[in-house]
Each structure stands twice: as C-alpha cells, then as structure tokens.
C-alpha atoms as a printed R data frame, in Angstrom:
    type eleno elety resid chain resno       x       y       z
1   ATOM     1    CA   MET     A     1 -44.862 -20.810 -20.803
2   ATOM     2    CA   LYS     A     2 -45.372 -17.147 -20.478
3   ATOM     3    CA   PHE     A     3 -42.876 -14.830 -18.731
4   ATOM     4    CA   ASP     A     4 -43.814 -11.569 -17.115
5   ATOM     5    CA   ALA     A     5 -41.707  -8.824 -18.673
6   ATOM     6    CA   LYS     A     6 -41.669  -6.812 -15.546
7   ATOM     7    CA   LEU     A     7 -40.279  -9.752 -13.447
8   ATOM     8    CA   ILE     A     8 -37.633 -10.467 -16.216
9   ATOM     9    CA   TYR     A     9 -36.587  -6.772 -15.992
10  ATOM    10    CA   ILE     A    10 -36.335  -6.792 -12.197
11  ATOM    11    CA   PHE     A    11 -34.401 -10.170 -12.173
12  ATOM    12    CA   SER     A    12 -32.016  -8.814 -14.921
13  ATOM    13    CA   ALA     A    13 -31.434  -5.733 -12.985
14  ATOM    14    CA   ALA     A    14 -30.815  -7.735  -9.845
15  ATOM    15    CA   LEU     A    15 -28.229  -9.744 -11.591
16  ATOM    16    CA   LEU     A    16 -26.572  -6.778 -12.988
17  ATOM    17    CA   VAL     A    17 -26.262  -5.168  -9.397
18  ATOM    18    CA   MET     A    18 -24.960  -8.447  -8.187
19  ATOM    19    CA   GLY     A    19 -22.355  -8.618 -10.988
20  ATOM    20    CA   VAL     A    20 -21.223  -5.110 -10.262
21  ATOM    21    CA   SER     A    21 -20.842  -5.954  -6.568
22  ATOM    22    CA   LEU     A    22 -18.891  -9.099  -7.261
23  ATOM    23    CA   ILE     A    23 -16.601  -7.324  -9.728
24  ATOM    24    CA   SER     A    24 -15.931  -4.377  -7.143
25  ATOM    25    CA   ALA     A    25 -15.176  -6.953  -4.427
26  ATOM    26    CA   HIS     A    26 -11.918  -7.935  -6.115
27  ATOM    27    CA   ALA     A    27  -9.078  -5.591  -6.397
28  ATOM    28    CA   ASP     A    28  -7.354  -4.773  -9.696
29  ATOM    29    CA   LEU     A    29  -5.279  -1.999 -11.205
30  ATOM    30    CA   SER     A    30  -8.663  -0.283 -12.301
31  ATOM    31    CA   ASP     A    31 -10.095  -0.504  -8.803
32  ATOM    32    CA   PRO     A    32 -11.433   3.004  -8.061
33  ATOM    33    CA   THR     A    33 -10.264   2.688  -4.476
34  ATOM    34    CA   LEU     A    34  -6.517   2.063  -5.542
35  ATOM    35    CA   SER     A    35  -4.810   5.250  -4.596
36  ATOM    36    CA   VAL     A    36  -1.352   4.414  -5.932
37  ATOM    37    CA   TYR     A    37   0.675   1.463  -7.368
38  ATOM    38    CA   TYR     A    38   4.287   1.797  -7.862
39  ATOM    39    CA   GLY     A    39   6.055  -1.061  -9.614
40  ATOM    40    CA   PHE     A    40   9.298   0.797  -9.924
41  ATOM    41    CA   ASP     A    41  10.092  -0.681 -13.391
42  ATOM    42    CA   GLY     A    42  10.821   2.544 -15.189
43  ATOM    43    CA   GLU     A    43  13.998   4.445 -15.478
44  ATOM    44    CA   GLY     A    44  15.154   7.817 -14.104
45  ATOM    45    CA   GLU     A    45  13.647   9.795 -11.318
46  ATOM    46    CA   THR     A    46   9.969   9.380 -12.263
47  ATOM    47    CA   VAL     A    47   7.996   6.588 -10.571
48  ATOM    48    CA   LYS     A    48   4.942   5.986 -12.643
49  ATOM    49    CA   ASP     A    49   1.619   5.297 -10.873
50  ATOM    50    CA   GLY     A    50  -0.038   2.330 -12.431
51  ATOM    51    CA   SER     A    51  -3.492   3.025 -10.837
52  ATOM    52    CA   SER     A    52  -5.990   5.291 -12.428
53  ATOM    53    CA   SER     A    53  -5.440   8.038  -9.722
54  ATOM    54    CA   GLY     A    54  -2.433   9.624 -11.532
55  ATOM    55    CA   ASN     A    55  -0.241   9.907  -8.473
56  ATOM    56    CA   ASP     A    56   3.213   9.677 -10.143
57  ATOM    57    CA   GLY     A    57   6.138   9.911  -7.756
58  ATOM    58    CA   LYS     A    58   9.635  11.204  -8.011
59  ATOM    59    CA   ILE     A    59  12.862   9.672  -6.703
60  ATOM    60    CA   VAL     A    60  14.749  12.361  -4.771
61  ATOM    61    CA   GLY     A    61  18.489  11.623  -4.785
62  ATOM    62    CA   ASP     A    62  20.170   8.930  -6.911
63  ATOM    63    CA   PRO     A    63  17.647   6.655  -8.586
64  ATOM    64    CA   ILE     A    64  18.937   3.233  -8.365
65  ATOM    65    CA   ARG     A    65  16.816   0.196  -9.462
66  ATOM    66    CA   GLU     A    66  17.769  -3.413  -9.015
67  ATOM    67    CA   ASP     A    67  16.186  -6.767  -9.643
68  ATOM    68    CA   GLY     A    68  13.019  -7.050  -7.469
69  ATOM    69    CA   VAL     A    69  10.228  -9.711  -6.858
70  ATOM    70    CA   PHE     A    70   8.402  -8.501 -10.048
71  ATOM    71    CA   GLY     A    71  10.732  -6.735 -12.472
72  ATOM    72    CA   LYS     A    72  12.787  -3.897 -10.878
73  ATOM    73    CA   ALA     A    73  12.798  -2.610  -7.363
74  ATOM    74    CA   VAL     A    74  14.008   0.750  -6.035
75  ATOM    75    CA   ARG     A    75  16.865   1.164  -3.654
76  ATOM    76    CA   LEU     A    76  16.439   3.835  -0.988
77  ATOM    77    CA   GLU     A    77  18.957   5.039   1.587
78  ATOM    78    CA   THR     A    78  19.740   8.247   3.523
79  ATOM    79    CA   ASN     A    79  18.818  11.211   1.399
80  ATOM    80    CA   VAL     A    80  17.109   9.048  -1.305
81  ATOM    81    CA   TRP     A    81  13.427   8.763  -1.057
82  ATOM    82    CA   VAL     A    82  10.167   8.831  -3.117
83  ATOM    83    CA   ASP     A    83   8.300  12.044  -3.167
84  ATOM    84    CA   MET     A    84   4.544  11.357  -3.637
85  ATOM    85    CA   ASN     A    85   3.628  15.000  -4.146
86  ATOM    86    CA   GLY     A    86   1.410  15.174  -1.151
87  ATOM    87    CA   PRO     A    87  -0.155  18.610  -1.859
88  ATOM    88    CA   GLU     A    88  -1.510  17.281  -5.242
89  ATOM    89    CA   PHE     A    89  -2.052  13.693  -4.110
90  ATOM    90    CA   THR     A    90  -5.496  12.430  -5.304
91  ATOM    91    CA   ASN     A    91  -7.908   9.778  -4.112
92  ATOM    92    CA   GLY     A    92  -6.346   9.605  -0.694
93  ATOM    93    CA   PRO     A    93  -7.683   7.198   1.920
94  ATOM    94    CA   VAL     A    94 -10.531   8.255   4.058
95  ATOM    95    CA   ASP     A    95 -13.102   5.426   4.682
96  ATOM    96    CA   GLY     A    96 -10.299   2.848   4.998
97  ATOM    97    CA   PHE     A    97  -6.660   2.158   4.351
98  ATOM    98    CA   THR     A    98  -4.384  -0.533   2.981
99  ATOM    99    CA   LEU     A    99  -0.601  -0.404   2.505
100 ATOM   100    CA   SER     A   100   1.074  -3.413   0.766
101 ATOM   101    CA   ALA     A   101   4.618  -3.773  -0.378
102 ATOM   102    CA   TRP     A   102   7.558  -6.194  -0.875
103 ATOM   103    CA   ILE     A   103  10.337  -5.168   1.491
104 ATOM   104    CA   ASN     A   104  14.015  -6.084   1.479
105 ATOM   105    CA   HIS     A   105  15.619  -3.872   4.137
106 ATOM   106    CA   THR     A   106  19.229  -3.854   5.314
107 ATOM   107    CA   GLY     A   107  18.589  -4.079   8.999
108 ATOM   108    CA   SER     A   108  19.106  -0.492  10.131
109 ATOM   109    CA   THR     A   109  18.630  -0.035  13.785
110 ATOM   110    CA   ASP     A   110  16.838   3.364  13.141
111 ATOM   111    CA   PRO     A   111  13.097   3.395  12.369
112 ATOM   112    CA   GLN     A   112  12.571   3.116   8.606
113 ATOM   113    CA   THR     A   113   9.699   4.851   6.833
114 ATOM   114    CA   LEU     A   114   7.339   3.070   4.572
115 ATOM   115    CA   LEU     A   115   4.784   6.023   4.440
116 ATOM   116    CA   ASP     A   116   4.998   9.540   5.804
117 ATOM   117    CA   ALA     A   117   2.399  12.164   5.301
118 ATOM   118    CA   ILE     A   118   1.973  15.629   6.890
119 ATOM   119    CA   GLY     A   119  -0.996  17.861   6.371
120 ATOM   120    CA   THR     A   120  -1.785  21.426   6.795
121 ATOM   121    CA   ASP     A   121  -3.893  21.170   9.956
122 ATOM   122    CA   HIS     A   122  -0.944  20.529  12.333
123 ATOM   123    CA   GLY     A   123   2.770  19.822  12.095
124 ATOM   124    CA   ASN     A   124   2.588  16.233  13.263
125 ATOM   125    CA   GLY     A   125   2.890  13.315  11.000
126 ATOM   126    CA   LEU     A   126  -0.495  11.863   9.827
127 ATOM   127    CA   PHE     A   127   0.827   8.480   8.834
128 ATOM   128    CA   HIS     A   128   3.813   6.599  10.526
129 ATOM   129    CA   VAL     A   129   4.191   3.309   8.885
130 ATOM   130    CA   GLU     A   130   7.755   2.333   9.902
131 ATOM   131    CA   ILE     A   131   9.952  -0.808  10.240
132 ATOM   132    CA   ARG     A   132  11.493  -0.883  13.676
133 ATOM   133    CA   THR     A   133  13.703  -3.556  15.285
134 ATOM   134    CA   GLY     A   134  10.995  -4.333  17.733
135 ATOM   135    CA   GLY     A   135   8.330  -4.559  15.162
136 ATOM   136    CA   VAL     A   136   6.392  -2.471  12.618
137 ATOM   137    CA   ARG     A   137   4.763   0.727  13.766
138 ATOM   138    CA   TRP     A   138   1.311   1.187  12.133
139 ATOM   139    CA   PHE     A   139  -0.047   4.508  13.210
140 ATOM   140    CA   HIS     A   140  -2.364   7.245  11.829
141 ATOM   141    CA   ARG     A   141  -3.621  10.412  13.448
142 ATOM   142    CA   ASP     A   142  -6.220  12.604  11.757
143 ATOM   143    CA   GLY     A   143  -6.377  16.380  11.105
144 ATOM   144    CA   THR     A   144  -7.542  17.118  14.683
145 ATOM   145    CA   ASN     A   145  -4.417  15.379  15.990
146 ATOM   146    CA   THR     A   146  -6.550  12.443  17.205
147 ATOM   147    CA   THR     A   147  -5.186   8.869  16.885
148 ATOM   148    CA   VAL     A   148  -7.199   6.870  14.521
149 ATOM   149    CA   PHE     A   149  -5.314   3.586  14.623
150 ATOM   150    CA   ASN     A   150  -2.180   2.313  16.368
151 ATOM   151    CA   ILE     A   151  -0.369  -0.972  16.548
152 ATOM   152    CA   ASN     A   152   3.032  -0.753  17.996
153 ATOM   153    CA   PRO     A   153   5.010  -3.075  18.029
154 ATOM   154    CA   GLY     A   154   3.648  -5.170  15.094
155 ATOM   155    CA   PRO     A   155   5.480  -7.884  13.313
156 ATOM   156    CA   VAL     A   156   9.216  -7.995  13.008
157 ATOM   157    CA   ILE     A   157  10.195  -7.723   9.419
158 ATOM   158    CA   GLU     A   158  13.405  -9.857   8.849
159 ATOM   159    CA   ALA     A   159  16.385  -8.045   7.093
160 ATOM   160    CA   ASN     A   160  18.285  -8.828   3.879
161 ATOM   161    CA   LYS     A   161  15.575 -11.021   2.381
162 ATOM   162    CA   TRP     A   162  12.348 -10.313   0.484
163 ATOM   163    CA   VAL     A   163   9.332 -10.143   2.937
164 ATOM   164    CA   HIS     A   164   5.717  -9.117   1.917
165 ATOM   165    CA   PHE     A   165   4.038  -6.746   4.517
166 ATOM   166    CA   ALA     A   166   0.467  -5.407   4.390
167 ATOM   167    CA   GLY     A   167  -1.620  -3.499   6.854
168 ATOM   168    CA   THR     A   168  -5.274  -2.577   6.763
169 ATOM   169    CA   TYR     A   169  -7.788  -0.371   8.570
170 ATOM   170    CA   ASP     A   170 -11.513  -0.090   8.072
171 ATOM   171    CA   SER     A   171 -13.375   2.909   9.606
172 ATOM   172    CA   ASP     A   172 -16.821   1.409   9.594
173 ATOM   173    CA   SER     A   173 -15.758  -1.626  11.808
174 ATOM   174    CA   GLY     A   174 -12.592  -0.146  13.358
175 ATOM   175    CA   ASP     A   175 -10.746  -3.213  12.430
176 ATOM   176    CA   ILE     A   176  -6.914  -3.087  12.197
177 ATOM   177    CA   LYS     A   177  -5.001  -6.017  10.687
178 ATOM   178    CA   LEU     A   178  -1.355  -6.655   9.916
179 ATOM   179    CA   TYR     A   179  -0.019  -9.335   7.564
180 ATOM   180    CA   VAL     A   180   3.338 -10.936   6.806
181 ATOM   181    CA   ASN     A   181   3.663 -13.022   3.652
182 ATOM   182    CA   GLY     A   182  -0.132 -13.115   3.574
183 ATOM   183    CA   GLU     A   183  -0.561 -14.348   7.008
184 ATOM   184    CA   GLU     A   184  -2.346 -12.241   9.723
185 ATOM   185    CA   THR     A   185   0.020 -11.479  12.608
186 ATOM   186    CA   HIS     A   186  -1.591  -8.684  14.560
187 ATOM   187    CA   SER     A   187  -5.001  -7.167  14.923
188 ATOM   188    CA   GLY     A   188  -6.594  -4.288  16.991
189 ATOM   189    CA   THR     A   189  -9.451  -1.787  16.951
190 ATOM   190    CA   GLY     A   190  -9.330   1.967  15.847
191 ATOM   191    CA   SER     A   191 -11.850   4.689  15.402
192 ATOM   192    CA   GLY     A   192 -12.657   7.419  12.995
193 ATOM   193    CA   LYS     A   193 -11.950   8.319   9.403
194 ATOM   194    CA   CYS     A   194  -8.479   8.809   7.908
195 ATOM   195    CA   SER     A   195  -7.161  12.217   6.915
196 ATOM   196    CA   ASP     A   196  -6.546  12.758   3.127
197 ATOM   197    CA   ASN     A   197  -5.042  16.233   3.768
198 ATOM   198    CA   TRP     A   198  -1.422  15.573   2.852
199 ATOM   199    CA   GLY     A   199  -0.924  19.217   1.865
200 ATOM   200    CA   VAL     A   200   2.563  19.626   3.250
201 ATOM   201    CA   THR     A   201   4.234  16.427   1.983
202 ATOM   202    CA   ALA     A   202   3.884  12.676   1.557
203 ATOM   203    CA   GLY     A   203   6.492  10.182   0.617
204 ATOM   204    CA   ILE     A   204   8.344   6.918   1.165
205 ATOM   205    CA   GLY     A   205  11.697   6.757   2.796
206 ATOM   206    CA   HIS     A   206  11.901   9.388   5.566
207 ATOM   207    CA   HIS     A   207  10.171  11.431   8.152
208 ATOM   208    CA   LYS     A   208  11.533  15.105   8.561
209 ATOM   209    CA   ASN     A   209  14.929  14.026   7.218
210 ATOM   210    CA   GLY     A   210  15.232  11.194   9.634
211 ATOM   211    CA   ARG     A   211  13.960   7.650   9.988
212 ATOM   212    CA   TRP     A   212  15.441   6.759   6.534
213 ATOM   213    CA   TYR     A   213  14.501   3.592   4.855
214 ATOM   214    CA   ALA     A   214  17.506   1.570   3.844
215 ATOM   215    CA   GLY     A   215  17.084  -1.209   1.329
216 ATOM   216    CA   LEU     A   216  14.932  -2.317  -1.644
217 ATOM   217    CA   LEU     A   217  11.074  -1.894  -2.088
218 ATOM   218    CA   ASP     A   218   8.906  -3.418  -4.765
219 ATOM   219    CA   GLU     A   219   5.185  -3.482  -5.685
220 ATOM   220    CA   TYR     A   220   3.989  -0.722  -3.405
221 ATOM   221    CA   TYR     A   221   0.246  -0.271  -3.178
222 ATOM   222    CA   ILE     A   222  -2.036   2.072  -1.281
223 ATOM   223    CA   PHE     A   223  -5.869   1.518  -1.283
224 ATOM   224    CA   ALA     A   224  -8.467   3.705   0.166
225 ATOM   225    CA   ARG     A   225 -10.188   0.814   1.765
226 ATOM   226    CA   ALA     A   226  -9.269  -2.257   3.808
227 ATOM   227    CA   LEU     A   227  -8.417  -5.299   1.561
228 ATOM   228    CA   THR     A   228  -9.375  -8.792   2.523
229 ATOM   229    CA   GLN     A   229  -6.802 -11.380   3.305
230 ATOM   230    CA   ASP     A   230  -7.571 -13.058  -0.006
231 ATOM   231    CA   GLU     A   231  -7.057  -9.718  -1.889
232 ATOM   232    CA   ILE     A   232  -3.797  -9.265   0.019
233 ATOM   233    CA   MET     A   233  -2.675 -12.630  -1.265
234 ATOM   234    CA   ASP     A   234  -3.644 -11.663  -4.696
235 ATOM   235    CA   VAL     A   235  -1.585  -8.448  -4.578
236 ATOM   236    CA   MET     A   236   1.343 -10.291  -2.902
237 ATOM   237    CA   ASN     A   237   1.463 -12.877  -5.751
238 ATOM   238    CA   GLY     A   238   1.134 -10.315  -8.533
239 ATOM   239    CA   ALA     A   239  -2.424 -11.328  -9.611
240 ATOM   240    CA   LEU     A   240  -3.315  -7.702  -9.999
241 ATOM   241    CA   LEU     A   241  -0.761  -7.318 -12.924
242 ATOM   242    CA   ALA     A   242  -3.056  -8.316 -15.744
243 ATOM   243    CA   VAL     A   243  -0.164  -7.981 -18.364
244 ATOM   244    CA   GLU     A   244   3.413  -8.725 -17.440
245 ATOM   245    CA   PRO     A   245   5.910  -6.356 -18.937
246 ATOM   246    CA   ALA     A   246   8.642  -8.063 -21.013
247 ATOM   247    CA   ASP     A   247  11.263  -7.293 -18.407
248 ATOM   248    CA   LYS     A   248   9.362  -8.767 -15.420
249 ATOM   249    CA   LEU     A   249  11.179 -11.590 -13.630
250 ATOM   250    CA   THR     A   250   7.776 -13.221 -12.953
251 ATOM   251    CA   THR     A   251   9.121 -14.629  -9.656
252 ATOM   252    CA   THR     A   252   6.151 -16.318  -7.943
253 ATOM   253    CA   TRP     A   253   5.775 -16.580  -4.157
254 ATOM   254    CA   GLY     A   254   6.276 -20.329  -4.457
255 ATOM   255    CA   SER     A   255   9.844 -19.907  -5.918
256 ATOM   256    CA   ILE     A   256  10.550 -17.212  -3.312
257 ATOM   257    CA   LYS     A   257   9.753 -19.683  -0.469
258 ATOM   258    CA   SER     A   258  11.801 -22.444  -2.024
259 ATOM   259    CA   LYS     A   259  14.745 -20.226  -1.955
260 ATOM   260    CA   LYS     A   260  14.503 -19.568   1.719
C-alpha cells in the first residue's frame, strides 16, 4: 500500500495541533494563563510565585504560617496582608479571570478582602473579591469605571473550617460562575474585558486599610482565563502540584470531607 507523503504531512500536522489544543485545555503550573500561584510554603516575608509569571508577593506585617490544606497556609489579620506588587504585576487577566483559594476565615462581620487592585485610571477599586456575612462579593470594574461583572451576594463561606472557593469570568461569553468546594453555586452574565492596570496597588487582605481578611489562606491561584469546573476540581484537589514538597501535608479533599 502506498501512502501520499503530502497527506501524511497534513495528518501529522493536524494531530500536532490537536495535541497542543488538548494540552492547553488543562491547567498546570506551566499554564501560560496562570498569573499567580501562592502555596505559602516558604519562610519569612517573601511569598514565592509558583507560576511562570514571576509575581512574587510580600507579607506586610508579621508573617505567620500554620498548617494548611497542602503544606503551610498564611494567617492574615488587621495590618497583615500580602502585597502583590501591583505596579509590576505581569500577565494580569484581560480576556478572562479565575480566582481560586482555600479559605479558613474567623467569621469577621466586616467584609474580608480576597483580592483588591487599584489602577491609575481612577481611584476606585478594580477588583472587589470579598467574603461577606451575606455572601461573597464578586466584582470587577474596568479602567473606564464601568462594571464588567458583579455577583453580590454570592455563596456564604462558613467560618472556622477549610472551604474551597473559586470564581470565574469569561469575556467572550460573558459567563460568570462561582463555586464552593467544586460545586457551582451562582452564575450570571457580565460584559467587557478585564483591566490589568494595577498600577497603584494589588494585594490580598485589605482595601484602603479596611475590609481586612482575618484567618488562614492556602493554595491561592489567579488565572487570566475562566477555568472549567473540572479544572477547578483539579486545582482544589492539588492536581496541579506535579511534585509534592517534603513538608506538604498531602491532605486530600476526601479526608477533609471525612473530618466534617
């Protein structure tokens, strides 16, 4: 049987393209859309970014780490927060956005900031991702001061226990989705691109010296795209961590559920 060399070349090229597409459809720490990954497993004030974006953070205040879901977690409180160096933050979200984190807050009645960013276009906050007693606030306005997405209130995050929260936004479809422990809880529709002008400040833990986060945070991710539910489950379960450091607790979601 004879084979046409041109057809073989076209078929091989098609397989290569399909392979690249399949690989890029699944998140990992080398995903080019991963803006930041904080595992909080180091020591001192530096928070090492495990993504390829190089967005190392800095703990402002007393850097306290305690046992978390995977390895160590960071404890934040009034005047203790993570500075993400907004003016030099790279690979910020534009076409889409995902924030994913393990949360163990103390139940403060004040809003608690999971992400705050302020740009140079106006003085209002760009991102307000906050735990509130009535439910999560999931909000973004762009550089023109126009609301891009807004769900408020979202899901209630229970206090004094580890809970996984994730939220996504896709600018092409406008889809907004919120998840608790991998299950979708809220959805909506937004419009427009996200602003990556974080030229004044960006951080975890407060907004303009208020709305302080109080409690533990672990496995904090920001992607510049909307992850699928399956990908969020992978992130939640630590599947993106190709190699577990020696001091990881390697606590699985199944064992966390069994302790409830």
